[in-house]
C-alpha positions as CSV (number, residue, x, y, z in Angstrom):
1,M,-20.1,-13.7,-6.2
2,D,-17.0,-15.2,-4.6
3,K,-13.6,-13.4,-4.3
4,I,-12.1,-15.3,-7.3
5,D,-15.0,-14.1,-9.5
6,K,-14.5,-10.5,-8.3
7,L,-10.8,-10.8,-9.0
8,R,-11.4,-12.1,-12.5
9,I,-13.7,-9.2,-13.2
10,K,-10.8,-6.9,-12.1
11,M,-8.4,-8.9,-14.4
12,K,-10.6,-8.3,-17.4
13,E,-10.9,-4.6,-16.6
14,Q,-7.1,-4.4,-16.5
15,N,-6.4,-6.8,-19.4
16,V,-4.5,-9.1,-17.0
17,D,-3.8,-12.7,-18.2
18,L,-2.2,-14.2,-15.2
19,I,-1.8,-13.5,-11.4
20,I,0.9,-15.3,-9.4
21,L,0.6,-15.3,-5.6
22,S,2.9,-16.6,-2.9
23,P,1.9,-17.6,0.7
24,G,0.8,-14.5,2.6
25,A,-2.0,-12.0,3.1
26,N,-3.2,-11.9,-0.5
27,L,-3.5,-15.7,-0.9
28,S,-5.0,-16.0,2.5
29,W,-7.6,-13.4,1.6
30,L,-8.4,-15.0,-1.7
31,L,-8.6,-18.7,-0.8
32,G,-8.6,-18.7,3.0
33,I,-5.5,-20.9,3.1
34,N,-2.0,-20.3,4.6
35,P,0.4,-22.9,3.2
36,H,3.9,-23.1,4.7
37,A,6.4,-20.6,3.2
38,D,10.1,-21.2,2.9
39,E,12.8,-21.2,0.3
40,R,11.0,-23.7,-1.8
41,P,8.8,-21.9,-4.4
42,L,5.1,-22.5,-3.6
43,L,3.0,-20.3,-5.9
44,F,-0.6,-20.0,-6.9
45,F,-1.4,-19.3,-10.6
46,L,-4.8,-17.7,-11.7
47,T,-6.0,-17.0,-15.2
48,L,-9.4,-16.0,-16.4
49,S,-10.3,-19.6,-16.9
50,G,-8.1,-21.8,-14.7
51,S,-5.9,-22.0,-11.6
52,A,-3.1,-24.2,-10.3
53,F,-0.6,-24.5,-7.5
54,L,3.2,-24.9,-8.0
55,M,3.7,-27.2,-5.0
56,P,6.8,-28.6,-3.4
57,E,6.3,-32.3,-2.8
58,L,7.3,-31.8,0.8
59,E,4.1,-29.6,1.4
60,A,1.7,-31.3,-0.9
61,E,0.0,-33.8,1.5
62,S,-0.5,-31.1,4.2
63,A,-1.8,-28.5,1.7
64,R,-4.2,-31.0,0.0
65,Q,-6.3,-30.9,3.2
66,H,-7.2,-27.2,2.5
67,T,-7.8,-27.0,-1.2
68,E,-8.9,-29.0,-4.2
69,I,-7.1,-26.8,-6.7
70,E,-4.8,-28.8,-9.0
71,F,-1.2,-29.3,-7.8
72,Y,1.9,-29.3,-10.0
73,N,4.3,-31.0,-7.7
74,W,8.1,-30.7,-7.8
75,S,10.9,-32.3,-5.7
76,D,14.1,-31.0,-4.4
77,A,15.8,-33.4,-6.8
78,S,14.0,-32.1,-9.9
79,G,13.6,-28.4,-9.1
80,P,10.5,-26.3,-10.0
81,S,11.4,-25.2,-13.6
82,E,9.6,-28.0,-15.5
83,A,6.5,-27.8,-13.3
84,I,6.3,-24.1,-14.0
85,D,6.6,-24.7,-17.7
86,K,3.7,-27.2,-17.5
87,I,1.5,-24.9,-15.6
88,L,2.0,-22.0,-18.0
89,A,1.4,-24.3,-20.9
90,D,-1.7,-25.9,-19.5
91,L,-3.4,-22.7,-18.2
92,Q,-2.9,-20.6,-21.3
93,G,-0.2,-22.0,-23.6
94,F,2.3,-19.2,-22.8
95,S,0.2,-16.4,-24.3
96,Y,0.7,-14.1,-21.5
97,R,0.7,-10.3,-22.3
98,T,0.3,-8.9,-18.8
99,I,1.1,-10.7,-15.5
100,V,0.6,-9.7,-11.9
101,I,3.2,-10.5,-9.3
102,D,2.4,-10.6,-5.6
103,D,3.9,-7.5,-4.0
104,T,5.5,-9.5,-1.1
105,M,6.8,-12.5,-3.1
106,R,10.4,-13.4,-2.7
107,A,12.5,-11.9,-5.6
108,D,14.0,-15.3,-6.5
109,H,10.6,-16.9,-6.7
110,A,9.2,-14.0,-8.9
111,A,12.3,-14.3,-11.2
112,L,11.4,-18.0,-11.9
113,V,8.2,-16.9,-13.6
114,Q,9.4,-13.7,-15.1
115,D,12.4,-15.4,-16.8
116,K,9.9,-17.6,-18.6
117,L,7.7,-14.7,-19.6
118,M,10.3,-12.1,-20.6
119,N,8.0,-10.3,-23.0
120,A,5.0,-9.9,-20.6
121,N,4.2,-6.6,-19.0
122,R,4.4,-6.9,-15.2
123,I,2.3,-5.1,-12.6
124,F,1.8,-5.8,-8.9
125,T,-1.2,-6.8,-6.8
126,A,-1.8,-3.4,-5.2
127,S,-3.9,-2.4,-8.2
128,N,-6.1,-5.5,-8.3
129,I,-6.2,-7.7,-5.2
130,G,-5.2,-4.7,-3.2
131,A,-8.1,-2.7,-4.5
132,L,-10.6,-5.5,-3.7
133,R,-9.2,-6.0,-0.2
134,M,-9.7,-2.3,0.6
135,Q,-13.4,-2.7,0.7
136,K,-14.5,-5.1,3.4
137,D,-17.8,-7.0,3.0
138,A,-20.3,-7.6,5.9
139,T,-18.6,-10.7,7.1
140,E,-15.2,-9.0,7.3
141,Q,-16.7,-6.1,9.1
142,R,-18.2,-8.3,11.7
143,I,-14.9,-10.0,12.4
144,L,-13.2,-6.6,12.7
145,R,-15.7,-5.4,15.2
146,A,-15.2,-8.5,17.3
147,N,-11.4,-8.1,17.0
148,A,-11.7,-4.4,18.2
149,H,-13.5,-5.7,21.3
150,Q,-10.7,-8.1,22.0
151,A,-8.2,-5.2,21.7
152,D,-10.3,-3.1,24.1
153,L,-10.2,-5.9,26.6
154,A,-6.4,-6.2,26.2
155,M,-6.0,-2.5,26.8
156,Q,-8.1,-2.7,29.9
157,K,-6.0,-5.6,31.1
158,A,-2.9,-3.5,30.8
159,W,-4.4,-0.5,32.6
160,N,-5.6,-2.8,35.4
161,I,-2.0,-3.9,36.3
162,I,0.0,-0.7,35.7
163,K,1.9,0.6,38.7
164,P,5.4,1.9,39.5
165,G,8.2,-0.7,39.4
166,L,6.7,-2.9,36.7
167,T,8.6,-3.0,33.4
168,E,7.3,-2.2,30.0
169,E,7.9,-5.8,29.0
170,Y,5.8,-7.0,31.9
171,I,2.8,-5.0,30.7
172,A,3.3,-6.1,27.1
173,L,3.3,-9.7,28.3
174,A,-0.1,-9.2,30.0
175,I,-1.4,-7.7,26.7
176,Q,-0.2,-10.8,24.8
177,N,-1.8,-13.1,27.3
178,S,-5.0,-11.3,27.0
179,F,-5.2,-11.9,23.3
180,S,-4.2,-15.5,23.7
181,D,-6.9,-16.0,26.4
182,Q,-9.4,-14.7,23.9
183,G,-8.4,-17.1,21.2
184,A,-6.5,-14.5,19.2
185,L,-2.9,-14.4,18.1
186,P,-0.9,-11.5,19.7
187,Q,0.6,-9.4,17.0
188,F,2.3,-6.4,18.7
189,S,2.3,-4.7,22.1
190,I,4.1,-1.4,22.2
191,V,4.5,0.0,25.7
192,A,6.4,3.2,25.8
193,S,6.7,4.9,29.2
194,G,8.2,8.2,30.3
195,L,10.7,9.7,27.8
196,N,10.2,6.5,25.7
197,S,6.7,7.7,24.8
198,A,8.3,10.2,22.4
199,F,9.5,7.4,20.1
200,P,6.5,6.5,17.8
201,H,7.6,2.9,17.4
202,H,9.4,2.4,20.6
203,Q,10.8,-1.1,21.2
204,T,9.3,-2.2,24.4
205,G,12.0,-2.8,26.9
206,S,13.1,-3.2,30.5
207,R,12.5,0.3,31.7
208,K,10.5,0.4,35.0
209,L,7.4,2.5,35.1
210,E,7.6,5.6,37.4
211,E,5.2,8.0,39.1
212,G,4.2,10.8,36.6
213,D,5.0,8.7,33.5
214,A,2.9,9.3,30.4
215,I,2.5,5.9,28.7
216,V,1.7,5.1,25.1
217,I,0.2,1.7,24.6
218,D,-0.3,0.5,21.0
219,L,-1.5,-3.0,20.7
220,G,-3.1,-5.5,18.3
221,G,-4.0,-9.1,17.8
222,K,-5.3,-11.3,15.0
223,F,-8.4,-13.4,15.0
224,K,-10.1,-15.3,12.1
225,G,-7.4,-14.0,9.8
226,Y,-8.0,-10.3,10.5
227,A,-6.1,-7.8,12.7
228,S,-6.9,-5.3,15.4
229,D,-5.1,-2.1,16.3
230,I,-5.6,0.6,19.0
231,T,-3.5,3.2,20.8
232,R,-4.4,4.9,24.0
233,M,-2.7,7.1,26.6
234,S,-2.4,6.6,30.3
235,C,-0.4,8.2,33.1
236,I,0.6,7.1,36.6
237,G,-0.7,9.9,38.9
238,S,-0.4,13.4,37.7
239,P,0.6,13.9,34.0
240,P,3.8,15.8,33.0
241,K,3.7,19.6,32.5
242,D,1.9,20.6,29.3
243,Y,0.5,17.1,28.8
244,A,-3.1,18.2,29.0
245,L,-2.5,20.8,26.2
246,V,-0.8,18.4,23.9
247,H,-3.4,15.6,24.5
248,Q,-6.2,18.0,23.6
249,I,-4.4,19.1,20.4
250,V,-4.1,15.5,19.3
251,E,-7.7,14.8,20.2
252,D,-8.7,17.8,18.1
253,A,-6.7,16.4,15.2
254,V,-8.5,13.1,15.5
255,C,-11.9,14.8,15.4
256,A,-10.8,16.9,12.4
257,A,-9.7,13.8,10.5
258,M,-13.0,12.1,11.4
259,A,-15.0,15.0,10.0
260,A,-13.0,14.9,6.8
261,A,-13.3,11.1,6.3
262,R,-16.3,10.8,4.0
263,P,-17.1,8.7,0.9
264,G,-15.7,10.5,-2.2
265,Q,-13.1,12.3,-0.2
266,I,-9.4,11.9,-1.2
267,A,-7.3,10.2,1.5
268,K,-4.7,13.0,1.5
269,N,-7.4,15.5,2.6
270,V,-8.0,13.4,5.7
271,D,-4.3,13.6,6.5
272,R,-4.3,17.3,5.9
273,A,-7.3,17.9,8.2
274,A,-5.4,16.3,11.1
275,R,-2.1,17.9,10.2
276,E,-3.5,21.4,10.0
277,V,-4.8,21.2,13.6
278,I,-1.3,20.2,14.9
279,E,0.5,22.7,12.7
280,K,-1.8,25.6,13.7
281,A,-1.1,24.8,17.4
282,G,2.6,25.1,16.7
283,F,3.5,21.4,17.0
284,G,3.8,20.5,13.3
285,K,7.4,19.4,13.5
286,Y,6.4,16.9,16.2
287,F,3.9,15.0,14.0
288,V,6.3,12.8,12.1
289,H,4.2,10.1,10.5
290,R,1.1,9.6,8.3
291,T,-2.4,10.0,9.8
292,G,-3.5,6.4,9.1
293,H,-3.3,3.0,7.4
294,G,-5.7,0.4,6.2
295,L,-6.4,-2.6,8.4
296,G,-7.6,-6.1,7.5
297,S,-5.7,-9.2,6.7
298,E,-2.6,-7.2,7.5
299,I,-2.0,-4.6,10.2
300,H,-0.8,-2.1,7.6
301,E,-2.5,-2.3,4.2
302,P,-4.2,0.1,1.7
303,P,-5.7,2.6,1.9
304,F,-2.9,4.7,3.4
305,I,-4.0,8.0,4.8
306,T,-0.9,10.1,3.8
307,S,-0.2,13.6,2.7
308,T,0.2,12.3,-0.9
309,S,-2.4,9.6,-1.3
310,E,-4.9,10.1,-4.1
311,T,-7.1,7.2,-3.0
312,I,-10.7,8.0,-3.2
313,L,-12.4,6.8,0.0
314,E,-15.4,4.5,-0.4
315,P,-17.8,2.8,1.9
316,G,-16.5,-0.5,3.4
317,M,-12.9,0.8,3.6
318,V,-11.4,0.2,7.1
319,F,-8.4,2.4,8.2
320,S,-6.8,4.0,11.3
321,I,-6.9,7.6,12.3
322,E,-4.0,8.1,14.5
323,P,-2.3,11.5,14.7
324,G,0.5,12.1,17.3
325,I,2.8,14.6,18.8
326,Y,6.3,13.4,19.9
327,M,8.4,15.8,21.9
328,P,12.0,14.5,22.5
329,D,13.1,14.3,26.1
330,K,9.6,15.1,27.2
331,F,6.7,12.8,26.2
332,G,4.6,11.7,23.3
333,V,0.9,11.4,22.7
334,R,-0.8,9.2,20.1
335,L,-4.5,8.5,19.9
336,E,-5.7,5.8,17.4
337,E,-9.0,4.7,16.2
338,I,-9.9,2.1,13.6
339,V,-12.9,3.1,11.6
340,I,-15.2,1.5,9.0
341,L,-16.2,4.1,6.5
342,T,-20.0,4.1,6.0
343,D,-22.2,6.2,3.7
344,S,-22.5,8.7,6.5
345,G,-18.9,8.7,7.7
346,P,-16.6,6.7,9.9
347,E,-17.9,4.1,12.4
348,I,-15.4,3.9,15.3
349,L,-14.8,0.2,16.3
350,S,-13.3,0.8,19.8
351,Q,-15.6,1.4,22.8
352,I,-12.8,2.9,24.9
353,S,-12.7,6.7,25.5
354,R,-9.7,8.6,24.1
355,E,-9.5,10.5,27.4
356,L,-6.2,10.2,29.4
357,K,-6.5,7.1,31.7
358,V,-5.1,8.4,35.0
359,I,-3.9,5.4,37.1
360,N,-3.9,5.8,40.8
361,Y,-2.4,2.8,42.5
C-alpha cells in the first residue's frame, strides 16, 4: 500500500473530503517531490478519488519532470483564482464538508482556498499526514540509520580538530564539510563553548576555544530526504568544577527516559522520567526544554516528548531523548540520542558513547 492509499484511509476515518498541501515536508513525504516555493501559489489537492496540482506556469515545465499528476496552470497575468475554481469543480463539484490545510502553508495561499469553501470545516495536517509520518516504515528506518552514521562521522571530525585558539565557527564549518563530503546536506551545527554551553540553542560565533572549556556540539544533516541529529559533550583538558556530577545526572536522565520509552506508553511519561531525575538531584530549574522531538522529513516533527503530550508511543516512531542542564555563567550539558521505538523498547541509532570526550592536544 502506497502513502496516498494510507492517507485516503485516514481521510475516510476522519470524514475528510479534501487535503491541500504546499511545497514542504508533507508534500515531499507523500509524493517524493520538492517543487519550488515562492509567493506564487503552488498547491496539491487530494480527494478520495482524485488529485491535481495548482501550478504556476513558470514552474510547470520543471515540475512535470517529477510527476504525472494533472496540472491546472495559471499565469501571472491571469492569477490563480479561476484555476482553483476548476480544480474544486473537477475533483468533487464543490461538495466539501471538511478540508485539511497544510500546517506550514502560507496564510495568503490558504486563504485562497478557504475563501472559496467558506462553509467547510477546517483542520490541519497534524492529525492525518502527521499521524502517518510519525511511524517510519522499514525503508525510512534504514535511511535514518545511515544518516545517524553520517552524523557520528561529523562529530568525530569535529573532535579531531578541536584545540585552543580555534573558533566555534571554524569547528562548525568542519562539521558542515563532513556532511557535504558524505553527500548529505548540512542542516545545523551548534558549537557552544565555555560559558556559551549554558545556552541551549547558542548561535555559533567567533569565540575562541580555551583550555578547560566544556563544549556542547549539536549537529545534523539531511540525506535522501531525512534528517539526522545528535548532541555530545567534549572538553579541552580537565573539565570545569562540578562538571562530572552534572554530566552523570544528565546521563541518568537519559537512561530513565530510555527505560520509560515503551510501546503503549504516553509521551509525557517519558518526559517525566527524565525530569524527575534532574529535579531530585536539585537541578530542576536548569532543565528548560522538552525531553525530545520526532525526527524524519523534518528535524523537529511529531511525536514531541513534552510534559503535556498525550501521544501514545507506537513501534516505528522515531524521536530524540535529550535532557540537559544549563547553568548560567558556568556551563551546560546536553546528551542526545535518536531512537527508533521497537516492540521491546528504543533502538539507539548513534554508535558514539555519551561519555565526556576529553581532548588533549
